C-alpha positions in Angstrom: 257.8 185.4 75.8 256.7 189.3 76.4 253.3 188.5 75.2 250.5 185.7 74.8 250.7 184.2 71.0 247.6 183.3 69.6 247.4 179.9 68.0 245.1 179.3 65.0 245.9 175.7 64.4 244.2 173.0 62.3 244.8 169.8 64.0 248.3 168.4 62.9 251.3 166.2 63.0 255.4 165.6 62.7 257.8 164.1 61.3 261.2 166.1 61.4 265.2 166.8 60.9 266.6 170.0 61.5 267.4 171.5 59.0 267.3 175.4 57.9 265.6 176.3 54.6 267.3 179.4 53.0 265.2 181.8 50.6 266.3 179.5 47.8 263.8 176.7 49.4 266.9 174.4 49.8 267.6 172.5 52.5 270.8 173.8 54.5 273.3 171.0 55.2 273.7 169.7 58.6 276.4 167.3 59.9 274.3 165.3 62.0 270.5 163.7 60.5 268.1 163.6 63.1 264.9 161.7 62.6 263.5 164.8 63.6 263.3 167.5 60.2 262.3 171.2 60.8 262.6 173.4 57.6 262.5 177.3 57.6 262.1 180.2 55.2 261.9 183.6 54.9 260.6 184.7 51.9 259.6 187.8 50.4 256.2 186.3 49.0 255.2 185.0 52.0 255.4 188.2 54.4 254.4 190.5 50.7 251.0 188.2 51.1 250.9 187.8 55.0 251.1 191.7 55.2 248.5 192.5 52.9 246.6 190.2 54.3 246.6 192.1 57.5 245.9 195.3 55.6 242.9 193.7 54.2 241.4 192.6 57.2 241.2 188.9 56.5 244.1 188.0 58.6 242.7 185.4 61.3 245.7 186.9 63.4 245.4 189.8 66.3 248.0 191.7 65.5 246.4 193.3 62.7 246.5 196.5 64.2 250.2 196.5 64.4 250.7 195.7 60.4 248.2 198.7 60.1 249.7 200.9 61.9 253.1 200.4 61.3 252.3 201.2 57.1 250.0 204.4 58.0 252.8 205.6 59.8 255.0 204.8 57.3 253.5 205.4 54.0 250.1 207.3 54.8 246.4 206.2 54.8 245.2 204.3 52.1 244.5 206.1 49.0 241.1 205.2 46.6 243.4 202.7 44.4 244.9 201.1 47.4 241.2 200.8 48.9 240.1 199.1 46.0 243.2 197.0 45.7 242.6 195.6 49.4 238.7 194.9 48.7 239.7 192.5 45.4 242.3 191.1 47.9 240.0 190.7 50.5 236.7 189.0 48.3 239.4 186.5 46.8 240.5 185.6 50.8 236.7 185.5 51.7 235.2 183.8 48.7 233.3 180.1 49.4 236.1 178.3 47.1 235.4 174.8 47.0 238.6 172.9 48.3 239.2 169.3 47.7 236.7 167.2 49.8 237.2 164.2 52.2 236.5 160.5 52.9 236.0 159.0 56.1 238.6 156.6 56.6 237.4 154.1 58.6 233.9 152.1 57.8 232.4 151.5 61.2 233.9 151.9 64.7 233.5 154.5 68.0 233.4 157.9 65.5 234.0 158.8 61.8 237.4 159.6 61.3 238.0 161.7 58.1 241.0 162.4 56.2 242.3 166.4 56.8 240.8 168.7 54.7 242.2 172.2 54.3 239.8 174.7 53.9 240.2 178.0 51.7 241.8 180.2 54.2 244.0 177.8 55.0 244.9 176.4 51.5 245.3 179.8 50.4 248.3 180.5 53.2 249.7 177.0 52.3 250.0 177.9 48.7 251.9 181.7 49.9 253.8 180.0 52.1 255.0 177.9 49.4 255.7 179.9 46.5 259.4 181.4 45.9 258.2 184.1 44.1 255.1 186.1 42.4 255.2 184.6 39.3 255.1 180.8 40.9 252.6 182.2 43.9 250.4 183.2 39.9 251.1 179.2 39.1 249.8 178.1 41.8 247.3 180.1 42.8 245.8 179.3 39.1 244.7 175.8 40.1 242.0 177.0 42.9 240.5 180.7 40.9 239.4 181.5 37.4 241.2 184.5 35.6 239.5 187.2 36.3 239.8 186.6 40.3 243.4 185.7 39.5 244.3 188.9 38.0 242.8 190.7 40.7 244.5 189.1 43.6 248.0 189.1 41.8 247.3 193.0 41.2 246.7 193.8 44.5 249.6 192.5 45.3 251.5 194.3 43.0 250.1 197.6 43.8 251.9 197.0 47.5 255.0 195.0 46.3 257.0 198.4 45.3 256.5 200.1 49.1 256.7 196.4 50.8 260.4 196.1 49.4 261.5 199.1 51.3 259.5 197.6 54.6 261.3 194.2 53.5 264.7 196.1 53.8 264.0 196.9 57.7 262.6 193.0 58.5 266.6 192.0 58.4 266.5 191.0 61.8 264.4 187.7 61.0 267.1 186.3 58.6 270.0 186.6 61.4 266.9 185.1 63.6 266.7 182.1 61.7 270.1 181.4 61.9 270.1 181.7 65.8 267.2 179.4 65.6 268.4 176.7 64.7 271.8 177.2 66.6 269.3 177.1 69.8 267.3 174.0 68.8 270.6 171.7 68.1 271.9 173.3 71.4 269.0 173.1 73.5 267.0 169.8 73.2 264.1 171.0 71.1 264.5 168.0 68.8 264.7 165.3 70.9 261.9 166.6 73.2 259.5 166.6 69.7 261.2 163.3 69.5 259.8 161.7 72.5 256.1 163.5 71.7 256.5 161.3 68.7 257.0 158.3 71.0 254.1 159.5 73.4 251.9 159.3 70.4 252.9 156.7 68.6 254.0 157.9 65.7 257.3 157.6 63.3 258.7 160.9 61.9 259.4 160.5 58.3 262.3 162.4 57.1 260.4 163.3 53.7 257.5 165.3 55.5 259.0 167.8 57.7 257.6 170.7 59.6 257.8 174.0 57.4 257.9 177.1 59.2 257.6 180.5 57.5 259.0 183.6 59.8 257.0 186.9 59.0 258.6 189.9 60.3 256.3 192.0 62.9 258.0 195.1 63.5 256.4 195.5 66.8 256.9 194.4 70.4 253.6 193.2 71.3 251.8 190.0 71.3 252.7 187.9 68.3 250.3 185.4 66.3 251.2 181.7 64.7 249.2 179.9 62.5 249.3 176.4 61.4 248.2 176.0 57.7 248.6 171.7 56.7 252.1 171.4 56.9 252.8 174.7 57.0 253.6 177.0 60.0 253.7 180.7 60.0 255.2 182.6 63.1 255.8 186.3 63.2 259.2 187.2 64.7 259.8 190.3 66.6 263.2 192.6 66.5 264.0 191.9 69.8 262.8 188.3 69.8 265.2 185.2 70.6 265.1 182.0 69.6 263.9 180.9 73.0 260.6 183.3 72.7 259.4 180.8 70.3 259.9 177.5 72.4 255.8 177.1 72.8 255.0 178.0 69.4 257.2 174.9 67.8 256.2 172.5 70.5 252.5 173.4 70.3 252.5 173.6 66.4 255.0 170.4 66.4 252.6 168.5 68.5 250.1 169.4 65.9 251.7 168.1 63.2 252.9 165.1 65.1 248.9 164.4 66.1 247.9 164.8 62.4 250.0 161.5 61.4 248.0 158.9 63.9 246.4 156.9 61.9 242.4 156.5 61.9 243.0 153.5 63.7 244.8 155.0 66.4 242.2 158.4 66.6 239.6 155.6 66.6 241.2 153.9 69.3 241.8 157.1 71.2 237.8 158.1 71.0 237.1 154.3 72.1 239.0 155.1 75.2 237.3 158.7 76.1 234.0 157.2 75.5 234.6 154.5 78.0 233.8 157.3 80.3 230.4 157.8 78.9 229.4 161.7 78.3 232.3 162.9 79.7 233.8 161.5 76.3 232.6 163.4 73.8 233.7 166.9 76.0 237.1 165.7 75.9 237.1 165.3 72.0 236.0 168.8 72.0 239.4 170.2 74.1 241.8 167.2 73.3 242.7 168.5 70.2 243.8 172.1 70.9 243.9 171.1 74.7 246.9 168.2 74.3 249.2 170.5 71.9 249.2 173.3 74.7 250.1 171.1 77.2 252.4 169.9 75.3 253.8 173.3 74.3 252.9 175.9 76.7 253.5 173.2 79.7 256.0 170.5 79.0 257.7 172.1 76.5 258.9 175.2 78.4 259.0 173.4 81.8 261.9 170.9 80.2 263.5 174.1 77.8 262.7 177.2 79.5 262.0 176.5 83.0 262.5 180.2 84.1 259.6 181.7 82.3 257.4 178.5 82.9 254.1 179.1 84.6 250.9 177.5 85.7 249.2 180.7 86.5 249.9 182.8 83.2 247.8 182.2 80.5 248.9 179.5 77.9 246.1 179.9 75.4 243.2 182.9 74.1 240.1 180.8 74.8 239.6 180.2 78.5 238.4 176.6 78.4 241.5 175.5 76.5 243.8 176.9 79.1 241.8 175.1 81.6 241.6 172.2 80.1 245.6 172.2 79.1 246.4 172.9 82.5 244.2 170.6 84.0 245.8 167.7 82.2 248.7 168.9 82.5 250.2 166.9 85.6 249.0 163.3 83.9 250.6 164.1 80.5 253.9 165.3 81.7 254.1 162.3 84.0 253.3 160.2 81.1 256.2 161.9 79.1 258.7 161.8 81.4 258.2 158.2 81.6 258.1 157.1 78.4 254.5 156.2 78.2 252.0 156.3 75.1 249.4 158.3 75.2 246.9 155.2 74.3 248.3 153.4 77.4 245.5 154.1 79.6 246.0 157.5 79.7 243.1 158.9 77.4 240.7 157.5 80.2 242.3 158.7 83.1 242.5 162.2 81.6 238.7 162.0 81.0 237.8 160.7 84.1 240.0 164.2 85.4 237.8 166.1 83.5 234.8 164.5 84.4 235.3 165.2 88.0 236.3 168.8 87.2 234.1 172.3 87.2 234.7 172.3 83.0 232.6 169.5 82.9 229.8 171.0 84.9 230.3 174.5 83.4 230.0 173.0 79.4 227.6 173.9 77.6 225.8 171.4 75.7 226.7 172.4 72.3 230.4 171.7 73.5 229.7 167.9 73.0 228.9 168.3 69.5 232.3 168.4 68.0 231.5 165.3 66.3 227.8 164.6 66.0 225.2 163.7 64.2 221.9 166.5 63.3 218.8 164.9 62.8 215.6 166.7 62.2 212.0 165.6 59.9 209.6 168.6 59.3 212.0 171.3 61.1 215.0 170.7 58.6 215.0 174.8 57.7 214.7 175.1 61.3 217.7 172.8 62.3 220.0 174.4 59.3 219.1 178.1 61.4 219.9 176.7 64.8 223.3 175.1 63.7 224.5 178.8 61.8 223.1 180.5 64.8 224.8 178.2 67.9 227.8 177.6 65.7 227.3 173.9 65.6 229.2 173.3 62.6 230.5 170.2 63.6 234.1 168.5 62.4 235.1 166.5 59.2 233.2 163.4 60.5 229.9 164.7 61.3 226.5 164.1 59.9 223.5 165.6 58.9 220.3 163.5 57.7 216.7 163.3 57.5 214.8 160.9 60.1 213.1 159.3 56.6 216.6 158.6 55.6 217.7 155.1 56.2 221.6 156.3 55.8 221.4 157.9 59.3 220.4 155.0 61.2 223.1 153.0 59.4 225.8 155.6 60.3 224.6 155.6 63.9 225.0 151.7 64.1 228.2 151.9 62.4 229.2 154.8 64.8 228.5 153.6 67.9 230.1 156.7 69.9 228.1 158.8 67.4 226.3 161.5 69.5 224.5 164.3 68.1 220.8 166.3 68.2 217.3 165.7 67.1 215.2 168.7 66.1 211.8 167.5 66.1 207.7 167.6 66.1 206.3 165.7 68.9 204.9 163.1 66.4 208.5 162.1 65.2 210.0 161.4 68.7 209.4 157.6 69.4 211.0 157.2 65.7 213.8 159.8 66.5 214.6 157.6 69.8 215.2 154.4 68.4 217.2 155.7 65.1 220.1 153.1 65.8 217.7 150.1 67.1 218.1 150.9 71.1 215.9 153.1 72.4 218.4 156.2 72.9 215.6 157.9 75.4 213.6 155.6 78.3 210.2 154.9 77.7 209.2 157.2 81.2 211.4 160.2 79.8 209.4 160.0 76.0 206.0 159.5 78.6 207.0 162.9 79.7 208.0 164.3 76.5 204.4 163.5 74.8 203.0 165.1 77.8 204.4 168.4 78.4 204.4 168.8 74.7 200.5 168.1 74.4 200.3 171.2 77.0 201.9 173.5 74.4 205.7 173.5 76.1 208.9 172.9 74.0 210.9 170.4 75.6 214.8 169.9 75.9 215.8 166.2 77.0 218.7 164.2 77.4 219.5 161.0 76.1 222.2 158.5 75.9 223.5 156.0 73.1 224.6 152.6 74.5 228.1 153.8 74.4 227.7 156.8 76.8 227.7 159.3 73.8 224.5 162.2 74.8 221.9 163.1 72.5 219.9 166.1 72.7 216.3 165.6 71.6 214.7 169.3 71.4 210.6 169.1 70.7 208.5 171.6 69.6 204.7 171.2 69.2 204.7 174.3 67.4 207.2 176.7 65.3 206.7 179.6 67.2 208.6 177.5 70.4 211.8 176.8 67.8 213.6 180.2 68.6 213.0 180.4 72.2 214.1 176.9 72.6 217.3 177.2 70.6 217.8 180.4 73.0 217.1 178.0 75.5 219.5 175.0 74.6 222.7 177.7 73.6 222.6 178.5 77.8 222.2 175.7 79.3 225.4 174.5 81.3 226.0 171.0 82.0 224.1 167.8 80.7 220.5 168.5 81.7 219.1 165.4 84.4 215.3 166.7 83.2 213.4 168.1 81.3 214.2 171.5 80.5 210.3 173.4 79.4 210.2 176.1 77.1 206.6 177.9 77.2 208.3 181.2 74.9 207.2 183.1 78.1 211.1 182.7 80.0 214.5 181.3 79.2 216.3 179.1 81.8 
């Protein structure tokens, strides 16, 4: 592949037959059915939405400059009407619209396992990739927004539609790519490879739940962007792309799609195996949801299907830690898949041990151990919210936030034995917080040291442990003026501290 692909992935799963989906939206016929099913589409509506998304600056892809440059070279810079239309479009794309909620699927276990919830960004593009026309898009979007907002959205798209119709004629190469893509998949082993990944993950493909790929024309030979939004995958295609250039993308996103088909029981069992290795389990949980698809897509799929382009030294992923993690686990993953072993056959524990012995573990920031975690606070609830925002501690859908006085918080920790987290406290709240789950998460000696140091005016970072091994960070401040330097210090730490970290406000480690 001539340039790196940036993946904006939502954890997914793969159920597949190999069928192209023409612009009509109907699956094409194939001679031989398969347990793996992929539908593809090259839609005017989807392409129009994606192009306007880039012109408005609301796409998450790094290819926005290519779309904007191409548009301006062809049609000139946007005029006042264009700018107003793009502002309307952007306001809708960035709106904090409420999407359907989620429920935790397991009442107890290692970690809470929640049903997938698409955010507004993903839901918007999923609807755009479903629609076969602008009227159908209007109908789909009417379920998510009011009349005035809907009118603004459709007016924005209509303003750019006539000019995009001229661009659309230049994207005919994508239709030719689509035909070659399916011949390539049927001939060169991608379907069989995805079936082997289904076995590896312990999932059973369902032909009525295909992976749906929307091809987007990108008139540039630079890097491309791919994005998974639920069961829909958006892939940008360059004029000179050959089907083999998309092996990484399809295998990577196919792995996501398959992982989404793992049952709550399977996911929780995977967490238990990771946390058997104590604190390293939390870091493994942070990395595995992008790192494993990368090892399977940029790693094993390329090694098998396009071995002449496979490289361990070249970049696999645009985030350095995920790139390093994927290459770290690749040998074990490749060996297991090649031997038809399953991920739950002891491999998770082995990969977590590999991570624990690596520089990645020693260099990780404490916040990276908190993908799924709890956030407890007493008097400092407002400061906790500000800290989470500043350090981007959003957590995943299984994360929980509660007040120390809320009995529900302790109950959650007793139900989910691997759930680590953060407590932001005043000194007088430490004893209560350390026993939230009914067992001491800080030793008696550490609690004594915390009280001693805070009585001297220092803020303290202390690392505790839950019985199952998950780390718990106790951030204790004797006065509110030390919250900001404590948060800065916490954000800059590397590894898990094995001693108290003291912050006086005059310096930050």
